[in-house]
C-alpha positions as CSV (number, residue, x, y, z in Angstrom):
1,M,0.0,0.0,0.0
2,T,1.6,3.3,-1.1
3,A,1.4,6.3,1.1
4,G,-0.2,8.3,-1.7
5,R,-3.1,5.9,-1.9
6,L,-3.5,6.0,1.8
7,L,-3.6,9.8,1.9
8,D,-6.0,9.9,-1.0
9,H,-8.4,7.6,0.9
10,L,-7.9,9.7,4.1
11,A,-8.7,12.9,2.2
12,A,-11.8,11.4,0.7
13,S,-13.0,10.3,4.1
14,L,-12.4,13.7,5.7
15,C,-14.2,15.4,2.9
16,A,-17.2,13.2,3.6
17,G,-17.0,14.3,7.3
18,E,-15.7,11.0,8.5
19,P,-12.8,10.9,11.0
20,M,-10.2,8.2,10.6
21,V,-7.5,6.9,12.9
22,W,-3.9,6.8,11.5
23,I,-2.2,3.7,12.9
24,G,1.6,3.2,12.4
25,V,4.1,0.6,13.5
26,A,6.3,2.7,15.7
27,E,8.7,0.0,17.0
28,T,9.2,-3.7,16.8
29,R,11.3,-6.1,18.9
30,G,11.8,-9.7,17.9
31,S,9.7,-11.3,15.2
32,A,6.8,-9.1,14.0
33,P,4.5,-9.2,11.0
34,R,5.4,-5.7,9.7
35,A,8.4,-3.4,10.1
36,P,8.4,0.1,11.6
37,G,6.8,2.5,9.2
38,A,3.9,0.2,8.1
39,R,0.6,2.1,8.5
40,M,-3.1,1.8,8.0
41,L,-6.3,3.9,8.4
42,V,-9.4,2.8,10.4
43,G,-12.8,4.4,10.3
44,M,-16.1,3.4,11.9
45,G,-17.1,1.3,9.0
46,S,-13.9,0.7,7.0
47,S,-10.2,0.1,7.2
48,F,-7.5,0.8,4.6
49,G,-4.0,-0.6,4.5
50,T,-2.5,-3.1,6.9
51,I,-0.2,-3.3,9.9
52,G,0.2,-7.1,9.5
53,G,-3.2,-8.7,9.9
54,G,-4.2,-11.3,12.5
55,H,-5.3,-10.6,16.0
56,L,-2.9,-7.6,16.3
57,E,-4.8,-5.8,13.5
58,L,-8.2,-6.8,14.9
59,R,-7.2,-5.4,18.3
60,A,-5.8,-2.2,16.7
61,I,-9.1,-1.7,14.8
62,E,-11.0,-2.1,18.0
63,I,-8.9,0.5,19.8
64,A,-9.1,2.9,16.9
65,R,-12.9,2.7,16.7
66,G,-13.1,3.2,20.4
67,M,-11.1,6.4,20.0
68,I,-13.5,7.6,17.3
69,V,-16.5,7.0,19.6
70,D,-14.7,8.8,22.5
71,D,-13.7,11.7,20.2
72,A,-17.3,12.2,19.0
73,A,-18.4,12.2,22.7
74,G,-16.0,14.9,23.5
75,L,-13.7,12.7,25.6
76,A,-9.9,13.1,25.5
77,T,-8.4,11.2,22.6
78,A,-4.8,12.4,22.5
79,P,-2.4,10.4,20.2
80,R,-0.8,7.5,22.0
81,I,1.4,4.4,21.7
82,E,0.2,1.0,22.7
83,R,2.5,-2.0,23.3
84,F,1.4,-5.5,22.1
85,P,3.4,-8.6,23.1
86,L,2.3,-10.8,20.2
87,G,2.4,-14.1,22.0
88,A,1.1,-13.2,25.4
89,S,-1.7,-10.6,24.8
90,V,-2.5,-11.0,21.1
91,G,-2.3,-14.7,20.6
92,Q,0.0,-14.5,17.5
93,C,2.8,-17.0,17.0
94,C,5.4,-14.3,15.9
95,G,6.5,-14.0,19.5
96,G,7.9,-10.4,19.3
97,V,6.6,-7.1,20.6
98,V,5.0,-4.4,18.5
99,H,4.4,-0.7,19.5
100,L,1.6,1.0,17.5
101,A,1.0,4.7,17.4
102,F,-2.7,5.8,17.2
103,D,-3.8,9.2,16.1
104,V,-7.4,10.4,15.4
105,V,-7.5,12.5,12.2
106,R,-10.6,14.8,12.1
107,P,-12.2,16.6,9.2
108,T,-10.8,19.9,10.7
109,E,-7.3,18.6,10.1
110,R,-7.3,18.4,6.4
111,A,-4.5,21.0,6.0
112,W,-1.7,18.6,6.9
113,V,-3.3,15.8,4.9
114,E,-3.4,18.0,1.8
115,Q,0.2,19.1,2.4
116,A,1.3,15.5,2.7
117,R,-0.6,14.5,-0.5
118,A,1.1,17.2,-2.4
119,L,4.6,16.0,-1.3
120,A,3.7,12.4,-1.9
121,H,2.3,13.0,-5.4
122,E,5.5,15.0,-6.3
123,D,7.7,12.0,-5.3
124,I,9.3,14.1,-2.5
125,D,10.6,12.5,0.7
126,W,8.5,13.9,3.5
127,V,8.2,13.6,7.3
128,R,5.1,13.4,9.5
129,I,5.7,14.5,13.1
130,L,3.2,13.3,15.7
131,S,3.3,14.8,19.2
132,L,2.0,12.5,21.9
133,G,1.3,15.6,23.9
134,G,-1.5,16.6,21.6
135,A,0.1,19.3,19.5
136,P,-1.0,19.6,15.9
137,V,0.6,17.2,13.4
138,Q,3.4,18.7,11.4
139,V,4.4,17.7,7.9
140,A,7.5,18.8,6.0
141,S,9.8,17.7,3.3
142,L,12.8,15.7,4.6
143,A,15.2,18.2,3.0
144,S,13.6,21.2,4.7
145,L,13.5,19.5,8.1
146,R,17.2,18.4,7.9
147,A,18.1,22.0,7.0
148,D,16.0,23.6,9.8
149,S,18.5,25.1,12.3
150,R,15.6,26.2,14.6
151,H,14.9,22.6,15.5
152,P,18.2,20.8,15.8
153,A,16.7,17.7,17.5
154,L,14.2,17.2,14.7
155,A,17.0,17.8,12.2
156,A,19.1,15.2,13.9
157,S,16.3,12.7,14.0
158,A,15.5,13.3,10.3
159,A,19.2,12.7,9.4
160,G,19.0,9.4,11.2
161,L,15.9,8.3,9.3
162,A,17.5,9.4,6.0
163,T,20.2,6.7,6.4
164,L,17.6,3.9,6.0
165,A,16.7,2.3,2.7
166,G,13.1,1.5,1.8
167,D,10.0,3.7,1.5
168,S,9.1,4.1,5.2
169,A,10.6,4.2,8.6
170,M,9.7,5.6,12.1
171,I,11.6,7.0,15.0
172,C,10.1,7.5,18.5
173,C,11.8,10.0,20.7
174,D,11.4,11.7,24.1
175,S,13.4,14.9,24.1
176,L,11.8,17.2,21.6
177,G,10.7,20.2,23.5
178,G,9.9,18.0,26.5
179,E,7.3,16.0,24.7
180,R,7.3,12.5,23.2
181,H,7.1,12.4,19.4
182,V,6.7,9.9,16.7
183,I,8.6,10.9,13.5
184,E,7.5,9.1,10.4
185,L,9.5,9.2,7.2
186,V,7.7,8.5,3.9
187,R,9.6,8.4,0.6
188,P,8.8,7.4,-3.0
189,A,9.1,3.8,-3.9
190,E,12.7,3.2,-4.9
191,L,11.9,1.0,-7.9
192,H,11.0,2.8,-11.1
193,L,9.5,1.1,-14.1
194,A,9.4,2.4,-17.7
195,L,6.6,0.5,-19.3
196,F,6.5,0.8,-23.1
197,G,3.1,-0.4,-24.5
198,A,-0.6,0.0,-23.5
199,G,-1.9,-3.2,-25.0
200,H,-3.7,-6.0,-23.1
201,V,-0.6,-7.0,-21.1
202,G,0.3,-3.4,-20.4
203,R,-3.1,-2.5,-19.1
204,A,-3.3,-5.7,-17.0
205,L,0.1,-5.0,-15.5
206,I,-0.8,-1.4,-14.5
207,E,-3.8,-2.8,-12.7
208,V,-1.6,-5.3,-10.8
209,L,1.1,-2.7,-10.0
210,A,-1.4,-0.1,-8.7
211,R,-1.2,-1.3,-5.1
212,L,2.5,-2.1,-5.1
213,P,5.5,0.0,-4.0
214,I,6.7,0.9,-7.5
215,R,6.7,4.1,-9.6
216,V,5.6,3.6,-13.2
217,T,6.1,5.8,-16.3
218,W,3.7,4.3,-18.9
219,I,4.5,5.2,-22.5
220,D,2.4,4.7,-25.6
221,P,1.4,6.6,-28.8
222,R,-2.3,5.6,-28.5
223,E,-4.3,7.7,-26.1
224,S,-7.3,5.4,-26.4
225,E,-5.4,2.4,-25.0
226,F,-4.6,4.0,-21.6
227,L,-6.9,3.0,-18.8
228,A,-9.8,5.3,-18.1
229,W,-8.6,5.6,-14.5
230,M,-4.9,6.1,-13.7
231,P,-3.4,4.7,-10.5
232,Q,-1.7,7.1,-8.2
233,N,1.7,5.5,-8.8
234,T,1.5,5.7,-12.6
235,R,2.4,8.6,-14.9
236,P,1.2,8.2,-18.5
237,V,3.2,9.6,-21.4
238,L,1.4,10.0,-24.7
239,T,4.0,10.4,-27.5
240,D,4.4,9.6,-31.2
241,M,8.0,8.7,-30.6
242,P,8.3,6.3,-27.6
243,E,12.0,5.7,-28.3
244,A,12.6,9.4,-27.6
245,E,11.4,9.0,-24.0
246,V,14.3,6.6,-23.2
247,R,16.7,9.5,-22.5
248,H,14.3,11.0,-20.0
249,Q,14.2,8.0,-17.7
250,P,16.4,7.9,-14.6
251,A,19.4,5.6,-14.3
252,N,18.8,2.1,-12.9
253,T,15.3,2.1,-14.3
254,A,13.5,-1.2,-14.8
255,V,12.4,-1.4,-18.4
256,L,9.5,-3.4,-19.9
257,I,8.9,-3.4,-23.6
258,T,5.5,-4.7,-24.7
259,T,4.4,-2.5,-27.6
260,H,2.0,-3.3,-30.5
261,S,4.9,-3.3,-33.0
262,H,7.9,-5.7,-33.3
263,A,9.8,-3.0,-35.2
264,L,9.2,-0.6,-32.3
265,D,10.2,-3.2,-29.8
266,L,13.5,-3.8,-31.6
267,E,14.2,0.0,-31.8
268,L,13.5,0.4,-28.1
269,V,15.8,-2.6,-27.2
270,R,18.5,-1.0,-29.3
271,T,18.1,2.4,-27.7
272,W,18.3,1.0,-24.2
273,L,21.3,-1.2,-25.0
274,D,23.0,1.9,-26.4
275,R,22.3,3.8,-23.2
276,G,23.3,0.8,-21.0
277,D,22.6,2.2,-17.5
278,F,19.2,0.4,-17.0
279,G,18.6,-1.9,-14.0
280,F,16.5,-4.4,-15.9
281,L,15.5,-4.8,-19.6
282,G,12.5,-7.1,-20.1
283,L,11.0,-7.9,-23.5
284,I,7.7,-9.6,-23.9
285,G,7.5,-12.5,-26.3
286,S,8.5,-16.0,-27.1
287,T,11.9,-17.7,-27.3
288,S,11.7,-17.5,-31.1
289,K,11.1,-13.7,-30.9
290,R,14.2,-13.4,-28.7
291,A,16.3,-15.5,-31.1
292,S,15.1,-13.3,-34.0
293,F,16.0,-10.1,-32.1
294,E,19.4,-11.5,-31.1
295,A,20.3,-12.3,-34.7
296,R,19.3,-8.8,-35.8
297,L,21.2,-7.2,-33.0
298,R,24.4,-9.3,-33.6
299,A,24.2,-8.2,-37.2
300,R,24.3,-4.6,-36.0
301,G,27.4,-5.2,-33.8
302,Y,25.9,-5.8,-30.4
303,T,28.0,-8.0,-28.2
304,E,27.0,-11.2,-26.4
305,A,27.5,-9.4,-23.1
306,Q,24.9,-6.8,-24.2
307,L,22.5,-9.4,-25.4
308,S,22.7,-11.4,-22.2
309,R,21.1,-8.4,-20.4
310,I,17.8,-8.8,-22.2
311,V,15.3,-10.7,-20.2
312,S,13.0,-12.5,-22.7
313,P,10.6,-14.1,-22.3
314,V,9.9,-11.8,-19.4
315,G,8.1,-12.8,-16.2
316,D,8.6,-15.3,-13.4
317,P,8.7,-18.7,-15.1
318,A,7.0,-20.4,-12.2
319,V,3.8,-18.5,-13.1
320,V,2.4,-20.3,-16.1
321,G,-0.4,-19.0,-18.4
322,K,-0.9,-16.9,-21.5
323,E,-3.8,-14.8,-20.3
324,P,-2.8,-11.1,-20.0
325,E,-3.7,-11.1,-16.3
326,V,-1.5,-14.1,-15.6
327,I,1.4,-12.7,-17.6
328,A,1.0,-9.5,-15.7
329,I,1.2,-11.3,-12.3
330,A,4.4,-13.2,-13.6
331,I,6.0,-9.9,-14.6
332,A,5.0,-8.2,-11.3
333,A,6.6,-11.0,-9.3
334,Q,9.8,-10.7,-11.3
335,L,9.8,-6.9,-10.8
336,M,9.3,-7.2,-7.1
337,S,12.4,-9.4,-6.9
338,L,14.4,-6.4,-8.0
339,R,13.7,-4.3,-4.9
340,S,16.5,-3.7,-2.5
341,K,16.4,-5.7,0.7
342,P,14.8,-3.3,3.2
343,Q,16.9,-1.8,5.9
344,N,14.1,-0.2,7.8
345,V,13.3,-3.2,10.0
346,R,15.3,-1.8,12.9
347,H,14.1,0.9,15.2
348,I,16.5,3.8,15.4
349,R,17.8,4.5,18.9
350,Q,19.5,7.8,19.6
351,D,20.8,8.7,23.1
352,H,21.2,12.3,22.1
353,P,19.3,14.4,21.2
354,A,16.5,11.8,20.9
355,K,16.1,8.4,22.3
356,A,13.7,5.6,21.6
357,C,10.5,5.8,23.6
358,T,8.8,2.6,24.5
359,T,5.8,1.8,26.6
360,P,6.6,-0.4,29.6
């Protein structure tokens, strides 16, 4: 679940006058279903995202809905952290301990939500600062927070978060202005896909990837072939010259070529091989298509080392089927294997100026 989709859902709920509870995994010890930074939203009649499922999530939903009821009754519902020993109190076999942060987000608090949405939709690293003392939530870009000399403790905490890989992390600290805080880092998904082609497989793949931590640039010359709805993590590019878009993609991009034209496929493969700094180059088709392309590319002087970088047929070979949806799942599985091993599974502990805060 991407942060952008979570924020979009939150904004829609607030616009409808429905408060939600933002739940985040603030800290884990031992075996736990999700790492720090995992988050979900809970309303009175719905939930969105996940913190790991099972009895832990059921208990978290129960607490969140109780907070909404209390808030509507005018009772105190300040943000708080709850400690869950998974084996003893929750009945899950993980055996570790999870600390969850709970925060009621009311329709009157749309300002920080819209600010966060803007940062998330612009693919900017941003930070959400939750005061357990009840002060308003703060949102800022990671860059601006790290450069803010007025708040050195926050800047130091942000610098610590910035050292982690992955698209989310949390730090819980005690010594920011005498109040306990949860500082949550959210960054764009590190994996970027340049998808060339909006045919049956391309459309099915976009639907599969819509909920996954990946950024997609979707390129095709046929406007009518794009989906009527566009996922939050996808940017469509309509162009009569798809091969010209190659130079605009970032280094280490994962590339998937699945256009309506074999001639265009070949030209795109050539252009990417000439550039050389891609992270993955997948070509849809059969083994005979690959053999034909290799013969043509050898005739044009491409080396065996270059040809070996082409992944074709593309997709996890363990997923068998020729339906577009099945092919899309096979490709998505292969793409997810390219993600860096997350480094945000540890809770950051700082003795100065911030230290981990835990609930006894």
